[in-house]
C-alpha positions, 0 to 999 in steps of 0.5 A: 539616657539623652533622649529622656534627659534632654529636651529638644526643640525644632528650629523652624527657619531651617526645618519644615521650610517646605511649608509656609512659616505660619504652618510650621509650628503646627507641623513641629507639634504633629512631629511630636515636639512641644518647643521651637526656635526661630531666626528672625523670621521677618524682612524688617527689623520692626515688621507690621503688627499684623505679621507679628500677631499672625506668627504669635497666634500660629505658635499659640495655636500649635501648642508649642513653646518658643524657646529661642529667637534671634535678633534681626541679623540682616539679609542672611541669604545674601551673606549677612550674619548679624548687625551689632558690630557694623556701623552702617547697620547698627541703627537697624539692630537697635530698632529691632532690640525692643521689637524682639524682646517684646515678641519673645516675652509675649510667648515666654521665650527667654533665650535671644541670640545676637549674631555678632556681624561680619568684618568690614573692610576699612574698619579695625576689629577693635572699632567693630568690637567697641560697637558690638559691645555697646549694642550687646549691652543695650540688648542685654539690658532690654532682655533683662527687663523680661527675664531673658538672656542674650546668647553669643554664637561662634560660626565656622569660617568655612561657610562664614568667611567674614565672621570674626568669632569662630571658636568657643574660646573667642565666644566665652572671652566675649561673654566674660568681658561683658559680664566682668567689665560691663557688669552685664550678667545675662549673657551666655554662650550659645554652643552650636556644636556643628559650627564648632566641630567644623572648626576642628574643635572636639565637641566631646571635650567642649561638652565635658569641660564647659556645659555649665557655661552653655546658655543654649545648644544647637546641633547638626552633623558634620560636614553636611549639616544634616541630622545626627547620624548622617555625618561623622560625630558620635552623637551617642557620646555627646548627648549622653555627656551633655545630659550627664553634665546636667544641661537643663536647656533645650537642644535646638535641632538646627540641621538641614534635613536629609529628606522631608523634615518630618522624617528626619527625627528617627535618630532621637528614638535610636539614641534613646534606645541605645542608652536605655 
């Protein structure tokens, strides 16, 4: 019964965006959720303490738990998809490492997402991979001090044409490389089933084969990125299998709601009822 066995969280960087940021945690709580996640929600890698404090207090006051947080990924609306592989932005990422880790730790959050960064003209993939590796090791070591894990995500190339990690295989290979070659144990795979399905992967087979390797899961339907039930994927089968394979983490709802955010969660009740 996936509705019972799985725990869901709401990504407040894509849901409840009709509200100001500081009002979103309470809105998630009012919709029945006790867990949230966020992309890096500030314009700067090291925002003023008052901004960090205000967001922290809004989360605490709402009674929700922050279960996932992205490191600063640059200007996402302008097309940035991470900083750690980009020489011109590496300093910004390193400035953000401790800020992100400390903010997450203050709220008990132990899952930190590090987006790899777009390919840059004139730079070889090897050069960017070397820099990304250095930054991932730094981030993982900082995260380890507070018992957190750094997760690595594949994105689809349809919407992110310059992002080089576009398959579960590539993401898992990078995780293995960091663990084996660089002896960094606290890195894992963020299985964003929307992006992987857009790339033609069978998310059903992925869940069947690799659930033990998932550090976090995010979902949205394909192709429109709406809530489950608005697209092509068989969420009944996928979520049932995810629960049956013993996934213990949260499932992040990272979709663009069709209609008001608060009215986009009926599918959870439907999945629970059909599997009862």
